[in-house]
Structure formats: C-alpha cells, structure tokens
C-alpha positions as CSV (number, residue, x, y, z in Angstrom):
1,M,-60.9,25.7,17.8
2,P,-59.7,25.3,14.0
3,V,-60.1,21.5,12.8
4,L,-57.1,19.9,11.2
5,T,-57.6,18.2,8.0
6,I,-56.3,15.0,7.2
7,S,-53.7,16.4,4.8
8,A,-52.6,18.8,7.5
9,I,-52.2,16.0,10.1
10,K,-50.4,13.6,7.5
11,H,-47.9,16.7,6.9
12,L,-47.3,17.0,10.8
13,K,-46.5,13.6,11.3
14,T,-44.0,13.7,8.4
15,L,-42.3,16.8,9.8
16,F,-42.2,15.3,13.1
17,F,-40.4,12.1,12.1
18,T,-38.2,14.0,9.9
19,M,-37.1,16.1,12.9
20,V,-36.6,13.0,15.0
21,L,-34.6,11.1,12.2
22,T,-32.7,14.3,11.6
23,L,-31.8,14.5,15.4
24,L,-30.8,10.8,15.7
25,S,-28.7,11.1,12.7
26,H,-26.7,13.9,14.3
27,Q,-26.4,11.9,17.4
28,A,-25.2,8.9,15.6
29,L,-22.5,10.9,13.6
30,A,-21.4,12.6,17.1
31,T,-20.8,9.3,18.9
32,M,-19.3,7.8,15.7
33,P,-15.6,6.9,16.1
34,K,-13.5,8.9,13.9
35,V,-11.2,6.2,11.7
36,W,-8.6,8.4,10.4
37,S,-6.6,11.1,12.1
38,P,-4.3,13.6,10.3
39,L,-0.6,13.1,10.8
40,E,0.8,16.5,11.7
41,N,4.3,17.8,12.6
42,F,6.1,14.9,11.4
43,G,9.2,17.0,10.4
44,A,10.4,18.4,7.0
45,N,8.3,18.0,4.2
46,P,10.0,18.6,1.0
47,G,7.5,16.6,-1.1
48,E,4.7,18.6,0.1
49,L,2.6,15.4,0.9
50,S,-0.1,14.9,3.4
51,A,-1.0,11.8,5.5
52,S,-3.3,10.3,7.9
53,Y,-3.4,7.2,10.0
54,Y,-5.5,4.8,11.9
55,F,-4.5,3.4,15.3
56,P,-6.5,0.0,16.2
57,Q,-8.8,0.2,19.2
58,K,-7.6,-3.4,19.7
59,N,-3.8,-2.3,20.7
60,K,-5.2,0.9,22.6
61,S,-6.5,-1.3,25.4
62,N,-4.2,-4.6,25.3
63,R,-0.9,-3.5,23.7
64,Q,2.0,-6.1,23.6
65,S,3.3,-5.8,20.1
66,L,2.4,-3.3,17.4
67,S,3.1,-3.2,13.8
68,M,2.6,-0.5,11.1
69,V,1.8,-0.8,7.6
70,V,2.5,2.1,5.2
71,L,0.1,1.9,2.1
72,L,1.3,4.1,-1.1
73,H,-2.0,4.5,-3.2
74,G,-1.7,4.6,-7.4
75,C,-2.6,7.4,-9.5
76,A,-6.0,9.0,-9.4
77,Q,-6.5,7.2,-5.8
78,Q,-7.2,8.4,-2.3
79,G,-5.4,6.6,0.4
80,E,-8.2,6.1,2.8
81,T,-10.5,4.9,0.4
82,L,-7.9,2.1,-1.0
83,A,-7.4,1.0,2.5
84,K,-10.9,0.3,2.9
85,Q,-11.6,-1.3,-0.4
86,S,-8.7,-3.5,-0.6
87,G,-9.4,-4.9,2.7
88,L,-6.6,-3.4,4.7
89,L,-8.4,-1.5,7.0
90,G,-10.6,-4.4,8.5
91,L,-7.2,-6.3,8.7
92,A,-5.7,-3.9,10.6
93,N,-8.9,-4.0,12.9
94,K,-8.6,-7.9,13.2
95,H,-4.9,-8.1,13.5
96,G,-4.4,-4.8,15.8
97,F,-1.7,-3.1,13.5
98,A,-1.7,0.8,12.7
99,L,-1.9,2.1,9.2
100,L,-0.3,5.0,7.6
101,L,-1.6,6.4,4.5
102,P,0.7,9.1,2.8
103,Q,-1.3,11.2,0.1
104,Q,-0.3,13.0,-2.8
105,G,-1.7,16.2,-3.7
106,L,-2.9,17.8,-6.9
107,T,-0.2,20.7,-6.9
108,N,2.5,18.1,-7.0
109,N,1.0,15.9,-9.7
110,I,-2.1,16.4,-11.7
111,K,-3.1,12.6,-11.7
112,H,-2.5,12.3,-7.8
113,C,0.7,10.1,-8.8
114,F,3.9,9.7,-6.5
115,N,6.5,11.2,-8.7
116,W,8.6,7.9,-8.6
117,Y,10.4,8.7,-11.7
118,S,11.8,12.2,-10.7
119,A,15.2,11.9,-9.1
120,D,14.2,15.2,-6.9
121,D,11.7,12.9,-5.2
122,F,13.1,9.1,-5.6
123,S,16.5,10.1,-4.5
124,K,17.5,9.4,-0.8
125,N,16.7,12.0,1.7
126,K,15.2,14.3,-1.0
127,G,11.6,15.5,-1.9
128,E,8.7,12.9,-1.5
129,S,11.0,9.9,-0.2
130,L,12.2,12.3,2.8
131,S,8.7,13.4,3.6
132,I,7.6,10.0,3.5
133,K,10.5,8.9,5.5
134,H,9.6,11.3,8.1
135,M,6.0,10.3,8.2
136,I,7.2,6.7,9.0
137,T,9.7,7.5,11.6
138,S,7.3,10.3,13.4
139,L,4.3,7.8,13.7
140,K,6.5,4.8,14.7
141,Q,8.0,6.7,17.4
142,Q,4.6,8.2,18.3
143,I,2.8,4.9,18.7
144,K,5.9,2.9,19.6
145,A,5.7,0.5,16.7
146,D,8.1,-2.2,16.4
147,N,7.9,-3.3,13.0
148,V,7.1,-1.3,9.8
149,Y,6.0,-3.0,6.5
150,I,5.0,-1.0,3.1
151,I,2.5,-1.6,0.4
152,G,2.3,0.3,-2.9
153,L,0.1,-0.1,-5.7
154,S,1.4,1.0,-9.2
155,A,2.8,4.6,-8.7
156,G,2.8,3.9,-5.4
157,G,4.5,0.4,-5.8
158,A,7.3,2.1,-7.8
159,M,7.8,4.6,-5.0
160,A,7.9,1.9,-2.5
161,S,10.4,0.0,-4.5
162,S,12.6,3.0,-4.1
163,L,12.1,3.7,-0.3
164,L,13.0,-0.3,0.4
165,V,16.4,0.3,-1.5
166,N,17.0,4.1,0.1
167,Y,16.1,2.9,3.3
168,P,16.2,-1.0,3.9
169,D,16.6,-0.8,7.6
170,L,13.5,1.1,8.4
171,F,11.3,-1.7,7.0
172,T,10.8,-5.2,8.1
173,A,9.0,-6.1,4.6
174,G,7.3,-4.8,1.6
175,A,4.8,-5.6,-1.1
176,V,5.1,-4.2,-4.6
177,V,1.7,-4.3,-6.6
178,A,1.8,-3.7,-10.3
179,G,5.2,-1.8,-9.7
180,I,8.6,-1.1,-11.0
181,P,12.1,-2.0,-9.7
182,F,14.2,0.6,-8.3
183,P,16.3,2.4,-10.0
184,C,14.8,2.1,-13.4
185,A,13.9,5.5,-14.7
186,D,15.5,9.0,-14.2
187,G,12.7,11.2,-15.8
188,L,9.3,10.9,-17.1
189,I,10.5,9.5,-20.5
190,T,12.5,6.8,-19.2
191,G,9.7,6.4,-16.6
192,I,7.4,5.6,-19.5
193,S,9.5,3.2,-20.7
194,C,10.3,1.4,-18.0
195,M,6.5,1.0,-17.7
196,K,5.8,-0.1,-21.1
197,N,9.1,-2.1,-21.9
198,G,10.5,-3.1,-18.4
199,P,13.7,-1.9,-17.1
200,S,16.6,-1.2,-19.7
201,Q,19.0,-2.3,-17.0
202,S,19.8,-6.0,-16.7
203,V,19.2,-7.7,-13.3
204,P,22.8,-7.8,-12.3
205,E,23.0,-3.8,-13.1
206,L,19.9,-3.3,-10.8
207,V,21.4,-5.2,-8.0
208,A,24.6,-3.5,-8.4
209,Q,23.2,-0.1,-8.3
210,A,21.0,-0.9,-5.3
211,Q,24.3,-2.3,-3.5
212,T,26.0,1.2,-4.6
213,L,23.3,3.1,-2.7
214,N,23.8,0.7,0.3
215,P,27.5,-0.7,0.3
216,K,27.5,-2.0,4.0
217,Q,24.0,-3.6,3.8
218,Q,24.1,-7.2,4.7
219,T,20.2,-7.9,5.4
220,W,17.4,-6.8,3.0
221,P,13.5,-6.6,3.9
222,K,11.3,-9.4,2.7
223,L,9.4,-8.7,-0.4
224,S,6.0,-9.8,-2.2
225,V,5.7,-9.0,-5.6
226,W,2.5,-8.9,-7.6
227,T,1.6,-8.3,-11.0
228,G,-1.5,-9.2,-13.3
229,S,-0.3,-11.3,-16.5
230,Q,-2.3,-9.2,-18.5
231,D,-1.1,-5.7,-17.2
232,S,-1.4,-3.3,-19.9
233,I,-0.3,-0.3,-18.2
234,V,2.9,-1.6,-16.2
235,N,4.6,-4.3,-18.1
236,P,4.7,-7.5,-16.1
237,L,8.4,-7.8,-16.8
238,N,9.0,-5.2,-14.2
239,S,7.7,-7.4,-11.6
240,L,10.0,-10.5,-12.8
241,S,12.9,-8.1,-12.8
242,L,12.4,-6.7,-9.2
243,A,11.9,-10.3,-7.8
244,Q,14.9,-11.3,-9.4
245,Q,16.8,-8.2,-8.3
246,W,15.6,-8.8,-4.4
247,T,16.4,-12.6,-4.7
248,Q,20.0,-11.7,-5.8
249,L,20.4,-8.8,-3.4
250,S,19.3,-11.2,-0.6
251,R,21.6,-14.0,-1.5
252,L,19.1,-16.6,-2.2
253,T,20.6,-19.4,-3.9
254,T,18.4,-22.2,-3.4
255,K,15.9,-23.1,-6.4
256,P,12.5,-21.4,-5.8
257,K,9.4,-23.5,-5.0
258,I,6.5,-22.8,-7.8
259,E,2.9,-23.3,-7.1
260,E,0.9,-23.4,-10.4
261,K,-3.0,-22.9,-10.0
262,P,-5.6,-22.3,-12.6
263,A,-5.9,-18.6,-11.3
264,Y,-2.3,-17.7,-10.6
265,R,1.6,-18.6,-10.3
266,M,3.3,-18.3,-7.1
267,T,7.1,-18.3,-6.9
268,R,8.8,-18.6,-3.6
269,W,12.4,-18.0,-2.6
270,Q,13.3,-19.2,1.0
271,N,16.0,-18.0,3.2
272,A,18.2,-20.2,5.5
273,A,15.4,-20.6,8.0
274,E,13.1,-21.7,5.5
275,E,10.9,-18.8,5.7
276,V,9.7,-17.1,2.7
277,Q,11.9,-14.2,1.8
278,I,10.9,-13.4,-1.9
279,E,7.7,-14.0,-3.6
280,L,6.4,-13.5,-7.2
281,I,2.7,-13.9,-7.6
282,E,1.7,-13.6,-11.2
283,V,-2.2,-13.7,-11.4
284,K,-3.7,-15.0,-14.7
285,K,-5.9,-13.2,-17.2
286,L,-5.9,-10.1,-14.8
287,D,-5.0,-6.3,-16.0
288,H,-3.6,-3.6,-13.7
289,G,-4.3,-3.4,-10.4
290,I,-4.4,-4.8,-6.8
291,M,-6.2,-8.2,-6.2
292,V,-9.2,-8.4,-4.0
293,N,-11.5,-11.5,-3.2
294,P,-14.9,-10.1,-2.1
295,N,-15.7,-13.7,-1.2
296,V,-13.9,-13.8,1.9
297,E,-13.5,-11.8,5.2
298,N,-11.7,-8.7,4.7
299,G,-10.7,-9.9,1.3
300,G,-11.5,-6.2,-0.2
301,E,-14.1,-5.3,-2.8
302,A,-14.0,-4.8,-6.3
303,A,-13.5,-1.5,-7.8
304,D,-11.2,0.7,-10.5
305,Y,-7.9,-1.0,-10.4
306,L,-9.0,-3.5,-7.4
307,L,-9.5,-6.6,-9.3
308,A,-11.7,-9.4,-8.1
309,S,-9.6,-12.6,-7.7
310,E,-9.1,-15.9,-6.0
311,L,-6.1,-14.2,-3.9
312,S,-6.5,-11.0,-1.9
313,T,-3.2,-9.1,-2.1
314,A,-3.7,-7.3,1.5
315,K,-5.0,-10.6,3.2
316,H,-2.4,-12.7,1.7
317,V,0.6,-10.5,2.8
318,I,-0.8,-9.5,6.1
319,E,-0.9,-13.2,6.9
320,L,2.6,-13.8,5.1
321,W,3.7,-11.1,7.8
322,Q,2.2,-12.2,10.7
323,P,4.8,-14.1,13.4
C-alpha cells in the first residue's frame, strides 16, 4: 500500500477545503436575496433606456402606505451603484419605500449622461422623458405606490428638473443635486453655457416658461435643491435660479428661514401650512457631487462625485419627505 508523503497530505487537505469553500460559496449565492429586478414591459421606450427597481421586504409583509423614489444618476455612473453608495438603498430598507433606477446606455450617450439638453429628450412626452414617465407610471401601478419622489444628480438632476416641470402631478416632491433649472438649454452649446455660466434667462422668464407648459397648474411638488459652493462643473448660480424659480411657481411670498452653519447654508421657504416647500442647501468648500456622511447610519460612502460632508443628501431628503 503506497504511503502518502506529508506534502501530499497537505495538498489533499488544501484541495478538500477548497472544494468545501467553493460549495458553500455557491450555496450562499443561491440563497442570497436578489436586490434589483429589471423593469420590463413598461410601455413605449422612445428614449431607449433601461431600468431596475427594488421593492423592500419590509413592505412585502406589512404594507400600509408605499412610496416610490426615482433616482437619476449622473454621467459615467451606474444607478444601482449610486443607490448603494449614496445611502439610498439602506434608507429604502429602513423606511420601506421602493426604488426605481432608470439607466442611460452607451449607445445613447458616450458618457452615459441623460440627454437633458436635447429637445428630443427633454420635451414632454418625447424621447427619454417619455421613457422615464412610462417607467414611473408602470411601476407605480404594479406596486400600488401612493407617492412618487425623484432625486437627480448632475445630468440626472437636470433631467429631474425637466420631469418635475413637464409632469408636476406625477410627483409629490423632488431633489435636484448639482443640477440645472428647466428650461435652460435647447442644445449642446447652450447646455454647456448653462453649466458654466448659469441660465441665460432671468428667474421670471424661467417661471413664465414653466407656466406656459402648464397653464392650469395650481400646485407644484416640493423641492430640495443642493449645490457645492465650489462646484467647478455646474455653476452654483443654477441652483440659486432653480430655487427662486420654484419659489415663484409655488407662490411663496414669506421671507425664507436661513440656517447658517460652518459647513453649509440652508435657506427654506415654507408654505401656508408652515411646511418646508422649497429649500436651497449650499454646502461650503465642496465641488461637484452628492453629499454623503459616512459617519451616520445610511449616510452613504465617499466615492467619485459622492462628497464627504456633515450632511447626507439622501438621508436628509428622505427624512424631510417622511409624513
């Protein structure tokens, strides 16, 4: 009978443990809950976008009231990654709301940006705008959501601005982060000008253009506007113009309440019920991106265009929108 050497025994032990670990790994993957589901058959898709969604376990077993948050990513980003890194996925689990993540494709835009500056895509019931609208209405009906909110970052923020103006009755509230007021651009050249210099239109002109698109609109969604004071990609003047545009659209005449902190300046306009209707949050000494606070639960994690701050954008707006 052959005698195994010590090295052969060690090799067999290594092989055995490798096989066990591989088996356990495959079993773990098989039993691991799938976070994202593809959104399919949502209707006409002229913008040729894709989407995924997340429905929280908390609401599957004990559903009373369900909200849905739409997240529009920035350029060169993947929506599912942004949802996790921003803290939004953890907040969805905690508070029990659904997430819808429209995703731009490489064939539409080489940098994976939503085409917020293209009339073929920002116009009501056209292109990417119509695709996103169909995604929202389809999933809302499918999961029987009561309220719809939208958060957009950078190019996604600019697209969120256009969706809020084009379909104000679709949303309860929105948050535009490092974005641009709508309508600001009508092509790539004017889009670049908006980014670098702010809108060429005055605030009253922006208000009038939005009202022309919605002549019978009496109430508008609540809005949270965010910018880094040193944003080098999208001029902070865009956020100021956006907040002022929505303040006038919402017919808010009382003076805003201003909270000045070493890390940020928060300006808030209240409605007749003394609720925050519009807010502008200017985060000091930060560049272009969404704010995260890794030091708090579900505050997000720092990464490219996810900027460590005293405030977490996702956590702040979700708590603001809680009834």
